[in-house]
C-alpha positions as CSV (number, residue, x, y, z in Angstrom):
1,M,101.5,158.3,53.9
2,L,100.0,159.3,57.1
3,R,96.5,158.6,55.7
4,K,97.5,155.0,54.7
5,T,98.8,154.4,58.2
6,I,95.5,155.5,59.8
7,V,93.5,153.4,57.4
8,K,95.6,150.3,58.3
9,G,95.2,151.0,62.0
10,I,91.5,151.2,61.8
11,A,91.3,148.0,59.8
12,L,93.4,146.2,62.4
13,I,91.2,147.4,65.2
14,L,88.1,146.1,63.3
15,V,89.7,142.7,62.8
16,L,90.6,142.5,66.6
17,I,87.0,143.4,67.5
18,V,85.4,140.8,65.2
19,G,87.8,138.1,66.4
20,T,87.1,138.8,70.0
21,M,83.4,138.6,69.4
22,F,83.7,135.2,67.6
23,I,85.8,133.8,70.5
24,A,83.3,135.0,73.1
25,T,80.3,133.7,71.1
26,G,82.0,130.3,70.5
27,C,82.8,129.9,74.3
28,A,79.2,130.7,75.4
29,T,77.7,128.2,72.9
30,Q,80.0,125.4,74.2
31,E,79.2,125.9,77.8
32,T,75.4,126.1,77.3
33,A,75.1,123.4,74.7
34,P,73.8,120.1,76.1
35,K,76.2,117.2,76.1
36,S,75.1,114.2,74.1
37,E,75.8,111.9,77.2
38,T,73.4,113.8,79.4
39,P,70.3,111.6,80.0
40,Q,66.8,113.0,79.4
41,T,64.6,113.7,82.3
42,P,62.8,110.4,83.2
43,K,59.1,110.2,83.1
44,A,57.3,110.4,86.5
45,E,57.0,106.9,88.1
46,V,53.4,106.0,89.0
47,K,53.2,104.2,92.4
48,E,50.2,102.5,94.0
49,P,49.1,104.4,97.1
50,S,50.4,102.6,100.2
51,P,47.9,101.6,102.8
52,Q,47.8,103.7,105.9
53,K,49.8,102.0,108.7
54,Q,47.6,100.7,111.4
55,E,48.3,101.6,115.0
56,K,49.3,99.0,117.5
57,I,46.5,97.9,119.8
58,I,47.2,96.8,123.4
59,L,44.4,95.1,125.4
60,R,44.6,94.6,129.2
61,Y,43.1,91.3,130.3
62,S,42.3,90.7,134.0
63,E,42.3,87.3,135.7
64,V,41.8,86.6,139.4
65,N,43.3,83.2,139.3
66,A,47.0,82.3,139.8
67,D,49.5,82.4,137.0
68,N,49.6,78.6,136.7
69,D,45.8,78.1,136.7
70,P,44.5,76.5,133.5
71,E,42.2,79.4,132.8
72,T,45.1,81.8,133.1
73,Q,47.1,79.6,130.9
74,A,44.3,79.6,128.4
75,A,44.3,83.4,128.5
76,Y,48.0,83.3,127.6
77,D,47.2,81.0,124.8
78,F,44.6,83.4,123.6
79,A,47.0,86.3,123.7
80,K,49.6,84.3,121.7
81,R,47.0,83.5,119.0
82,V,45.9,87.1,118.7
83,K,49.5,88.2,118.3
84,E,50.1,85.7,115.6
85,K,46.9,86.4,113.7
86,S,47.5,90.1,113.7
87,N,51.3,89.9,112.9
88,G,52.1,91.5,116.3
89,R,49.8,94.5,115.8
90,I,47.4,93.5,118.5
91,E,48.9,92.6,121.9
92,V,46.9,91.1,124.8
93,Q,48.6,91.7,128.2
94,I,47.5,89.2,130.9
95,F,47.3,90.4,134.6
96,P,46.7,87.3,136.8
97,N,46.3,87.0,140.6
98,G,43.7,89.7,140.8
99,Q,46.3,92.4,140.1
100,L,43.6,94.6,138.6
101,G,40.9,93.8,141.2
102,G,38.4,91.2,142.2
103,M,35.5,90.2,139.9
104,K,33.1,92.8,141.3
105,D,35.6,95.6,140.8
106,I,36.6,94.3,137.3
107,I,33.0,94.6,136.1
108,Q,33.1,98.3,137.0
109,S,36.5,98.7,135.4
110,L,35.2,97.1,132.2
111,Q,32.2,99.5,132.1
112,M,34.5,102.5,132.4
113,G,37.0,101.2,129.8
114,A,39.8,101.1,132.5
115,V,40.2,97.4,131.7
116,D,39.7,96.0,128.2
117,M,39.0,92.3,128.8
118,A,38.4,90.0,131.8
119,R,37.1,86.6,132.8
120,N,34.1,86.6,135.1
121,N,31.5,84.3,136.5
122,P,27.7,84.4,135.8
123,S,26.7,85.0,139.5
124,W,28.8,88.2,139.6
125,L,27.2,89.5,136.5
126,A,23.8,88.6,137.8
127,D,24.4,90.6,141.0
128,A,25.5,93.5,138.8
129,G,22.1,93.5,137.1
130,I,22.0,90.8,134.4
131,K,19.7,88.5,136.4
132,K,19.2,85.8,133.8
133,L,22.8,84.7,134.1
134,N,21.9,83.3,137.5
135,V,20.6,80.2,135.7
136,L,24.2,79.1,135.0
137,S,25.1,79.2,138.7
138,L,22.1,77.4,140.1
139,P,23.2,74.4,142.2
140,Y,22.9,71.1,140.4
141,I,21.5,72.7,137.2
142,F,23.8,70.5,135.1
143,N,23.9,66.7,135.0
144,D,27.6,66.4,134.1
145,I,30.3,68.2,132.2
146,G,29.1,67.0,128.8
147,H,25.6,68.4,129.5
148,A,27.1,71.7,130.7
149,N,29.2,72.1,127.5
150,K,26.2,71.4,125.2
151,V,24.2,74.1,127.0
152,I,26.8,76.9,126.8
153,E,27.8,75.9,123.2
154,G,24.2,75.8,122.0
155,P,21.2,78.2,121.7
156,V,21.0,78.9,125.5
157,G,24.7,79.9,125.6
158,K,24.2,82.3,122.7
159,Q,21.0,83.7,124.2
160,L,22.7,84.5,127.5
161,L,25.6,86.2,125.7
162,D,23.0,88.4,124.0
163,E,21.6,89.2,127.4
164,I,24.9,90.7,128.3
165,K,25.1,92.8,125.2
166,N,21.5,94.0,125.5
167,A,21.6,94.9,129.2
168,N,23.0,98.4,128.5
169,M,25.8,97.7,130.9
170,Q,28.7,98.6,128.5
171,L,29.7,94.9,128.4
172,V,30.2,92.4,125.6
173,G,30.3,88.6,126.1
174,L,32.9,87.1,123.9
175,G,32.3,83.5,124.8
176,Y,32.8,80.8,127.5
177,Y,35.5,78.6,128.9
178,E,34.4,75.0,129.8
179,P,32.6,74.8,133.2
180,T,34.5,73.3,136.1
181,L,32.9,71.5,139.1
182,R,33.0,73.2,142.5
183,H,33.4,71.3,145.7
184,F,33.8,72.0,149.4
185,F,37.0,71.5,151.4
186,F,37.7,71.9,155.1
187,T,40.5,72.4,157.6
188,N,39.8,69.7,160.1
189,K,36.4,68.0,159.6
190,R,35.6,65.2,157.1
191,V,32.3,65.9,155.5
192,T,30.2,63.2,153.8
193,K,26.6,64.2,154.7
194,L,24.7,67.5,155.0
195,S,24.5,67.4,158.8
196,D,28.3,67.5,159.0
197,L,28.1,71.1,157.8
198,K,26.1,72.3,160.7
199,G,27.9,75.1,162.7
200,L,30.8,75.4,160.2
201,K,31.9,78.8,159.0
202,L,32.5,78.6,155.3
203,R,34.0,81.2,153.1
204,V,31.9,82.4,150.2
205,P,32.4,85.0,147.5
206,T,30.5,88.3,148.0
207,S,27.7,86.9,145.8
208,E,24.1,86.5,147.0
209,M,23.5,83.1,145.6
210,Y,26.6,81.6,147.2
211,K,25.6,83.0,150.6
212,D,22.0,81.6,150.2
213,M,23.4,78.2,149.0
214,V,25.7,77.7,152.0
215,E,22.9,78.7,154.4
216,A,20.6,76.2,152.7
217,F,23.2,73.5,153.4
218,G,23.2,74.4,157.1
219,A,26.5,76.2,157.4
220,S,27.4,79.8,158.2
221,P,28.5,81.8,155.1
222,T,31.4,84.2,155.6
223,P,32.2,86.5,152.7
224,I,36.0,86.9,152.3
225,A,38.1,88.1,149.3
226,Y,39.6,85.3,147.3
227,G,43.1,86.6,147.9
228,E,42.6,86.5,151.7
229,L,41.2,83.0,151.8
230,Y,44.5,81.1,152.5
231,S,45.2,83.2,155.6
232,A,41.6,82.9,156.7
233,L,41.9,79.1,156.6
234,Q,45.3,79.1,158.2
235,T,44.2,81.3,161.2
236,G,40.8,79.6,161.7
237,V,38.7,82.5,160.6
238,V,36.8,80.0,158.5
239,D,36.5,76.2,158.7
240,G,36.4,75.7,155.0
241,A,35.4,77.0,151.6
242,E,34.4,75.8,148.1
243,N,36.3,76.0,144.8
244,P,37.1,73.9,141.7
245,L,39.8,71.4,142.2
246,K,42.1,73.4,140.0
247,G,41.7,76.5,142.3
248,Y,42.2,74.4,145.4
249,Y,45.4,73.0,143.9
250,N,46.9,76.1,142.3
251,M,46.2,78.4,145.3
252,K,47.7,75.7,147.6
253,F,44.7,75.6,149.9
254,Y,45.6,72.0,150.5
255,E,48.4,73.2,152.7
256,V,46.0,74.5,155.3
257,A,42.8,72.5,154.5
258,K,43.4,68.8,153.7
259,K,39.8,67.5,153.9
260,F,38.2,67.6,150.4
261,T,34.6,66.5,149.6
262,F,33.4,65.8,146.1
263,D,29.8,67.2,146.4
264,A,29.7,68.7,142.9
265,H,27.2,71.4,144.0
266,Q,27.9,73.7,141.1
267,Y,29.5,74.1,137.7
268,E,31.5,77.2,137.4
269,T,31.1,78.7,133.9
270,S,33.6,81.3,132.9
271,I,32.5,84.2,130.6
272,I,35.1,86.2,128.8
273,L,34.0,89.9,128.7
274,F,35.0,92.9,126.7
275,S,34.5,96.5,127.6
276,E,31.9,97.6,125.1
277,M,33.5,101.0,124.5
278,V,36.8,99.2,123.6
279,W,35.0,96.6,121.5
280,N,33.1,99.2,119.5
281,K,36.4,100.9,118.5
282,L,37.7,97.7,116.9
283,S,37.3,97.2,113.2
284,E,35.1,94.3,112.0
285,D,38.2,92.5,110.8
286,D,39.8,92.8,114.2
287,K,36.7,91.6,116.0
288,K,36.6,88.6,113.8
289,L,40.3,87.9,114.4
290,I,39.9,88.2,118.2
291,T,36.8,86.0,118.2
292,E,38.6,83.3,116.2
293,A,41.6,83.4,118.5
294,F,39.3,83.0,121.5
295,N,37.4,80.1,120.1
296,E,40.7,78.3,119.5
297,S,41.9,79.1,123.0
298,A,38.6,77.8,124.5
299,Q,39.2,74.4,122.7
300,Y,42.7,74.4,124.0
301,Y,41.4,74.9,127.5
302,K,39.0,72.1,127.2
303,E,41.7,69.7,126.0
304,M,44.1,70.8,128.8
305,S,41.5,70.6,131.6
306,Q,41.0,66.9,131.9
307,K,44.7,66.1,131.6
308,L,45.5,68.6,134.4
309,Y,42.6,67.4,136.6
310,D,44.1,63.9,136.7
311,E,47.5,65.3,137.5
312,Y,46.1,67.4,140.4
313,L,44.4,64.4,141.9
314,T,47.6,62.3,141.9
315,D,49.7,65.1,143.4
316,L,47.1,66.0,146.0
317,E,47.0,62.4,147.2
318,K,50.8,62.7,147.6
319,Q,50.3,65.9,149.6
320,G,48.1,64.0,152.1
321,V,44.8,65.3,151.1
322,E,41.8,63.2,152.3
323,F,39.2,62.9,149.6
324,S,35.5,62.0,150.4
325,E,32.3,61.4,148.5
326,V,28.9,62.5,149.8
327,E,26.7,59.7,151.0
328,N,23.4,60.9,149.6
329,T,23.5,63.5,146.8
330,Q,19.7,63.8,146.8
331,E,19.6,65.4,150.2
332,W,22.0,68.1,149.0
333,Q,19.9,68.8,145.9
334,D,16.7,68.9,148.0
335,A,18.2,71.4,150.4
336,V,18.7,74.0,147.6
337,K,15.5,73.5,145.5
338,H,14.0,76.7,146.9
339,L,16.9,78.7,145.3
340,Y,15.3,78.0,142.0
341,D,12.2,79.8,143.2
342,K,14.2,82.9,144.2
343,Y,16.8,83.0,141.4
344,G,14.9,81.4,138.6
345,V,11.9,83.7,138.5
346,G,11.2,84.8,135.0
347,M,13.7,82.3,133.6
348,E,11.6,79.2,133.8
349,D,11.8,78.8,130.0
350,I,15.6,78.9,130.1
351,I,15.7,76.4,132.9
352,D,13.5,74.1,130.9
353,Q,15.8,74.5,127.9
354,I,18.8,73.6,130.0
355,K,17.1,70.5,131.4
356,N,15.9,69.4,128.0
357,T,19.3,69.8,126.3
358,K,20.6,66.4,125.3
């Protein structure tokens, strides 16, 4: 009896052990088995490599003229076109009114890369060492505005831009803005003939050719910074000066010097310069983009100039300005012929090309 009881007990224990193992095994399988709704691991998605994001470029552009001057407005137009063409990646910041320095100072700033772009005149670049550019500033070198435009837009203009690049002065010439005629104006004296200039003190830029030209006309050249000219006229430090009509108007020189003489002694050609070290850092695509934008702005300036010129004349007459014409242009031209011997040495071929441009 006892033996049967022991055997039953052992059998019961074995049943319990086997049952427990089944339950444990069944639970483990359920927890680890994948569910039919679980999605399979997706295949790796192949993406095209995204182009590296280009950094924003900011270019500082120096201009000595007032904010409302046509050349300054053309600079703003250029900046707008660059921004549009680059989708905002390239920004040209315009600094008018000589904020970054005069033309002589700006050449040095460009060479050092402290300024990226600037407008300058040939005579300043000639004084800095690129002598051949003097040909564009010689008195009476051009017959009229059409002749001047054909010269700078043709082979001679390209040749002179190449002179800038090849002069090893860390400068690049981007292009030209249309030349503008320069005339004399005076505080008190009406001038119609060369003898009227005798004894007058006339402001000139600190450029050798300008000083020699005024001396040849019989006046006394007085170098004064452009930003100081208004007060010099107002206080009698000088009796007059010379400038394009647009500069005379926009700098309000007519308020202190109401005698204006159309002598047309010079065409002022503007050259847009780049710092070479800045230019060389640009990609070829960006150089092309900037050049296209400039060429478009140069055309914009040309179209704007004549319209504004007529408006200036009308308004200056209302301001009481007395306009005069020279009586004998030939005597003015004869007075400066010797400047061709001084400033045209070694450039006779270019001078001939200019004179023969039709």
